[in-house]
C-alpha positions in Angstrom: -9.2 18.3 10.0 -8.2 16.1 12.9 -11.0 17.1 15.2 -13.1 14.1 16.1 -16.0 13.3 18.3 -16.6 9.9 19.9 -20.2 8.9 20.0 -21.2 5.4 21.0 -17.7 4.1 20.4 -17.6 5.4 16.8 -15.2 8.1 16.0 -16.5 10.8 13.6 -14.0 13.3 12.1 -14.9 16.6 10.5 -13.9 15.2 7.1 -16.1 12.1 7.6 -19.1 14.4 8.4 -18.4 16.5 5.4 -18.2 13.5 3.1 -21.4 12.1 4.4 -23.1 15.5 3.8 -21.8 15.5 0.2 -23.2 12.0 -0.4 -26.6 13.0 1.2 -26.6 16.1 -1.0 -26.1 14.0 -4.2 -28.8 11.6 -3.2 -31.3 14.4 -2.4 -30.6 16.2 -5.7 -31.1 13.0 -7.7 -34.2 12.0 -5.7 -35.8 15.4 -6.2 -34.9 15.4 -9.9 -36.6 12.0 -10.3 -39.7 13.0 -8.3 -40.3 16.4 -9.9 -38.5 16.0 -13.2 -36.0 18.3 -14.9 -37.9 20.8 -17.0 -35.3 23.1 -18.4 -31.5 23.6 -19.0 -31.1 25.7 -15.9 -32.0 22.7 -13.8 -29.7 20.5 -15.8 -26.8 22.9 -15.3 -27.6 23.3 -11.6 -27.6 19.5 -11.1 -24.4 19.0 -13.1 -22.5 21.7 -11.2 -23.6 20.6 -7.8 -23.2 16.9 -8.3 -19.9 17.2 -10.1 -18.6 19.4 -7.2 -19.7 16.9 -4.6 -18.1 14.0 -6.6 -14.9 16.0 -7.1 -14.7 16.7 -3.3 -15.2 13.0 -2.5 -12.7 11.9 -5.1 -10.1 14.4 -3.9 -10.7 13.4 -0.3 -10.3 9.7 -1.2 -7.1 10.4 -3.2 -5.5 12.5 -0.5 -6.3 10.0 2.2 -4.9 7.1 0.0 -1.6 9.0 -0.7 -1.1 10.3 2.8 -1.6 6.8 4.3 1.1 5.3 2.0 3.5 8.3 2.0 3.6 9.1 5.7 3.3 5.8 7.4 
């Protein structure tokens, strides 16, 4: 995912855009859960699955970038 777009002097890669989307997703889910409340176990499972997936994606992306920068440079 090396494709990047320069906008106003700031370089945004596809991976950066995906990571920002994952963070926004987590914030939206938590905000909606706080505003409307969690009423049953289906909602708890939905929140747990989606938030854990997003966190795993972010953790994996961070771990891969940390190892690739030390291994290949």
